[in-house]
N, C-alpha and C positions, 0 to 999 in steps of 0.2 A: 478188295477183300469182300467176301460175302458174309453179311451179318444175318444171323438167324432171325426168323420171325418172332421167336420168343424174346430175344434180346431187344429187338426193335420195339416190341410191345412194352417191355419193361421201361425202356428209355422214355417212351411216350407217356407212361402212366405215373412215373415217380418224379419227385422233386428232390429227393434225398440223395446224398452221395452213394454212387453205385459201386465203383471199384476201379481197378487198374488191370492192364494186361490183355491177354488174348481171350476174347469171349468165346472162341471156338475150341479152347483147350479142354482137356479131360480132367484136369486137377483144379480144385478150388481151395484156396487157403484163406481162412478167416482169422483175423486177429481181434484184439480188444478195441483199440481206437488208434487213430494216427497220432504219432508223437510230435505234435506241433504246438508250440506256445502261441496262442492266438494273438496275444498282445505284442510280443516281440517279433513275430513272423507273420504279420498280416498278409503280406503278398503271397507267401507260400501257402497260407491257409486258403486264400481266395482261389489260387490256381489249382490246388490239389483237391479241395473240398467243395467250395461254393460253386465253382464253375464246372464241376465234374459232369453233371448231366448235360449242360450246354455244350461241352466239348464232345461228348458222345453223339449228340444230335448232329453236330457238324461232321463228325467222322462218318456217320451213316449217310448223310446227305451227299457227301463228296466221295463216298466209297473209299475212304482212306485205308491203306494197308500199313503194316508195321514198316515195310520197306520205304514207304513214302515219307516217314517222319525223319527230319534231320537230326543230327547230333545236337544235344542240348547246349553244351559249351557256355552254361551260365545265363542263357537268354530265356527269360520268363515266357516269351512268346512261343518257345519250342517245347514247353511243357504240355505233353499230350497223354491222357490216361491210357491210350492204347499201347504206348511205350514210354512211360514217364522217365525223364532224365536219361534219355538214350545216350549211351556212351559212358555212363558212370563207371568208375574203376571198381574192381572187386576188392575193396578195402574199406575199413570202417573210418569214417570221417567224423570225429567227435565235435567238429565245429560246423556241422551242417554240411554244406556242399563246397566248402572253401578250397579243398584240395582235390576235388573231383571224385571223392569217395561217396559212400552211402551210409545209411543208418545201420546200427548193429542188427536190427530185426531183418532188414532186407539182405544184409550180408549172410545171415543164417538161412533165409529163404533160398538164396543162391546156392549155398552149400548143399541144402537139401535136394534141390533140383539137379545139381551136378551128380550127387550120389545116385539119385533115381535114374538118371539118364546114362550112368556109367561113363562119365567124362571128366576131364580135368578142368574144363572151362577155358575161356579165351582171355581172361584177365579183366573182363568187363561184366557188368551186371546185365544179364540177358534172360533171367528167369521169366520175365514178362512174356517171352515168346512161347513159353511152355505151360503157363498156368494163368489163372485169373485170381486176383486177390481182393479182399474187401475186409471190412471190420464190422463187428456187431453194433458198435456205436459210432454215430457221426460226430459226436462231441470229441474234442481233441484236448490233449495236454501233453507236456513233455514227459511226464510220468503218470501212471495210472492213479497213484495215490493223490495226485493233485487235481483230478477231475471233479467237476461239480456232480456229486452223486445223484441228485434228483434229476438234473438235466440228462445225465447218462442213462438213468432208468427210463426216462421218457423217450429218449432217442431209441433205445433198444426195443421198447414196446412198439414204437411206430415202425421200426424196420423189420419186425418179425413177419409182417405181411409181405414185405419185399422179398425176404428170403424164402417165403413159401411160393413165390412165383415160378412158373414153368422154367424160366431161364436158370434159376439157381437149383431147382429140383433136378435138372437134367445132368448135372455133373456126377459122373460115376465115382469119383474119388474126392472126398472132402476132408481137409485137415483143419480142424478147429483148434488152432493154437492160441487158446484164450484162457488157459489156467482155470481159476475158480469162478470166472464170470458167470457160467451157467447156474451155479449155486447161489451166488450173490445177487444176481439180477433175474433169477427165475427164467432162464432160457432152457426150454424143454427141447433138447436136440433131437430126441426121438420123434417127437410130434412134428417139429418144424420140417425135418428132412425125411420123415417117413422111414425110419430105421429102427431096429431093435438092438438093445444092448447085448453084446456077446461076452466079452470078458475084459478084466483088468489085467494088464501084463506086467506092470512095474509098481513100485511104491513111491519113492521120493520124486524121481523124475519119471512120470508115468504116461502110459498110453491106455486109454479106454477105447475099445474097438466096438463099433456098431455096424451091423450089416442090414441089408435090405429086408423089409418085411416080406411075408409070403406073397408069391405071385407078382412081385414088383421087379422092375429092371435091376440088374446087379448094381449095388451101391455100397461103397465102403465109407464110413465116417470114423475118423480117428480124432478123439478128443484128448488133447495133451497140453503140456505147459506152453506158456508164451515162450517163443523160441530164442529170444535175444541173448539169454545168458545160460542156455543149457549146454551140457557137454556133448561132444561129438557122438558119444555112444547112443544117446537118445535119438539123434538124427539118423544114425545107422539103423537103429531098431525100427524107426518109422519107415525108412527106406525098404527094409526087408518085407514089411507087411504090405506096403504099396505095390512093390514089384511082384510079389506072390499073387496078389489079387488081380493085377493087370494081366499076368500070364494066364491065370485060371480062366479069365473071361475074355481073353484075346483083345484087350484094350490097348490100342496103340497110343503111346504117350509122346 
């Protein structure tokens, strides 16, 4: 796999959690924070968050591709941010990974990518092949209400510089599925991603659409609800906006 110079520079320059999936994809999905209880799931936290940058460095050094990564099968050593938990079933596993399923959030990410790509899916979680995902905060908690608010605020402030890096700026389609986090934690999406607000399309389950500033490369940023509990109609509406934008600017997804 060929890793871009922008991605390699980011991996060299940051010590914070970067993200998961295909760094060469055209779609970036940003959530609030990982749903991990640090105390009860220390091993998961270490492999997904603490070792994220280290794992990316190894991938780059060894030129690892997604095809090279073995199926996860419950082995912590097979957890790789390029294709995390490869082989997960496309179903919600409320007990973590005990039955081979995934989190409700990743289930919804998969549904979104299936809609965008016009396909039924293959029964497994494979959205990591078609997008890159990260979170505004590197702090974790099983539920957002349980996060350490000051620690979360500090993490978000630190990570703003990371999201302003060329790697993150180069994504033409950004889905900020983070609910009210921009308002609560002073995240200026327009400033960070160099876009301007276009319009609000819905009320309760909503989409805020931002587009590129003048003379910039085509860029679409959709700010919407955290996706874990939203109805299918919102995912369908997001899909329509993404597909129309991709078609207009000939972006191959």
